[in-house]
N, C-alpha and C positions, 0 to 999 in steps of 0.2 A: 266745507264744514269746519267751523272754528273749534278749537280745543275746548273752550268754555261750554259750547253747546253739547259736545260729547260727554263731558264730565257731568253736566246737569242731567242729561238723559239717563246716565248710569244710575243715579241715586234718586230718581223720581219716585219709584215704587217702594223704597225702603221705609220701614216704620222706625220711629225714634226709639231709642233705648229707654225703657222705663224700669228702673230698679224697684224691687219690692219695697213697700213703705216701711214695714217692720221686719228686719231680718231675724232669722231664727237665733234667739239668744243662747240656746244650749249648745250650738255647734259653731265652729269656725274652722279655719284651715288646719288647726292643730288639734281640735277636739272632734273626734268622729261622732256621727249620729249614733244614738244608742241602738244596739242590735238586740232584739228580743232573745235570741238564742244565747248570746253571751251574757246578757243580764240574768237569764235563768240560772246559768252556772254560778255567777257571782252571788245570786240570791241564795243558792244552796250552800255556798261556802259560809255565808253569814248565818244561815239557819243552824248549821252544824257547829258553829263557833270555831271554824278553822282559820289558821293564820295564812298570810301570803296573798291576800286579796289584791293588793296593788300590782304584784308581780303577775298574777294570773290574768288580771284585766289587761295589762300591757301586752302580755303574750298573745292572748286570744284576739285582741283588736289588731295586733300586728299580723296575725294570720289572715284576718279579714282584709286588711290593707293590701296584703299580697295576693288577694283574690283566691284564697283557698276555698274549697267547696264547703257548704254547710255541714256535710257529713264528716269532713275532716275536723272542723271546729268542734262538732259534737263529740267525736271520738276523743280528741285531745282534752276537751273539757272534762269528759267522763274519767279519763285516766288521771288527770290532775286531781280531781276530787277524790278518787280512790287513794292516790299517793299521799295527799295531805291528810286524809283520814287515818291512813296507816302511820304516818309520822306522829300524829296526835296520840294514837294508841301507844306508841313507843315512848311517849313522854317528851317529845320535841316541842318547843314553844316558838321556834322561828326557823326559817330556811337556813339561816346562818349557822345553826347548831346541827344541821344535817351532816351525817358522815357518809363515807363510801360504803360502810357496812349497812347503813340504812337503805341505801339505794340498791345494793346487791341483794339484800334479803327481800326487798320488795319485788324485784325482778324474778327471783326464784319462785 
């Protein structure tokens, strides 16, 4: 049996690679697919006029990339929403203006 014959037999049944005709334009290797749970929390941030949306988005999608459970993402999203609402009530306008006192009083 010749080597050429063996190589041909190996690949006879394989189907050719056919890439999709129009790749998804919203996602690529660096942009994750939108997650309904995360988008829900981001929508609530916008509805309440809270700051920090880009940070929250990066954080929650980071949790998803690390394969955290939906219940974990839900819990963290809820806590972040409460924390940012609390900061807004205290007159904070950005995360950069948050102090240790803000954080400790939120925890208490």
